[in-house]
C-alpha positions, 0 to 999 in steps of 0.5 A: 222415463215412463214404461207402459205395462203390458203382457206379451204373448211369446208362445212359439216366438223366437227370443234371444238371450245374450249371456250364459251365466246364472242370470241368463239361466233365470231369464231363459227359465222365465221365457220358457215358462211363457212357451217362447222359443229361446236362442242363446249366444255365449262362449260358455254356459252354466251346466243347467243351460247346457242341459237345456241345450242337450235336451233341445229345449233351447238352441245355442250358438257358442261364441261372442255376440254378433248383430246377426244373432238378432235375425228372426227374433222378436225380443232380446234379453242381454245378461252379460257382465260386459258393459261394452257388449251390453251397450252394443246389443242395446244399440243394435236392437234400437236400430232394428226396433227390437225390444231389449232388456239389459239386466241391471242397466235400465238406461239401456232397456226399452222394456223392464222385466217386473218381479212376478207372482204366477198362480195359474193364469193369474199374473201379478207383476211388480215394477219399480221402473228399474230403481230398486229391483230389491224392493220389487222382489220384497213386494213380490215375496209379500204377494206370494204369501197373500195369494196362494195357489188357490187363486189360480184355481179360482180364476179357472172357475171364474172364467168358466162361469163368466163365459156362461154369463156372457153367453146366456144373459143379454141384459148388460146390467144384470150381467154386470151384477152377476159378475160383481157377485162372483168377486164379492168380499164374501167370496174373497174372504173364503178364498183367503182361507182356502175354503174352495168348496164354499167358494164354488158354492157361492159362485154357483149360487150367483150364477144360477140365482142370476138366471144363467 
């Protein structure tokens, strides 16, 4: 099966996590990082999840999953070790056209969660189509070493300069040339060495020399 890679805006949207163990804990954390409104359903929760509920960061219903738990949600993650429940959640979501991810059972998933590296607004995702999450994790760990926190800062800078170029340069070719200079090999070499002062100088030079 082919999966179409996308990034979803889940900010302020209700998402359901079925399960209350360590895996569910990780899934809740990744959803909260996207500003989703997380609901939990499980007979038991880890101490971390209980703290999140106590702090009103997530809502929870203590008990077994029922189809009514799907009411009002836009996305579902099923993280239980009960295959019968997993199949039921997947079938109910399919009937409602709700995207569902069942952890470690890609055959039941309508979407897969990639291994992710985040550097500010820069997101690098790795997926193996569910064939080897371990390989995806290893590649993610390699990317974490290659792309440090400075890439998030660089993206913020680049965004501001790009906005100015788009607003002030009417000529499309000139606009494209300036933007290309801002992601040149020279700038990337400086970025890899975390020489941010020089990166900023090069961006500023490209911006002003280009006529913006």
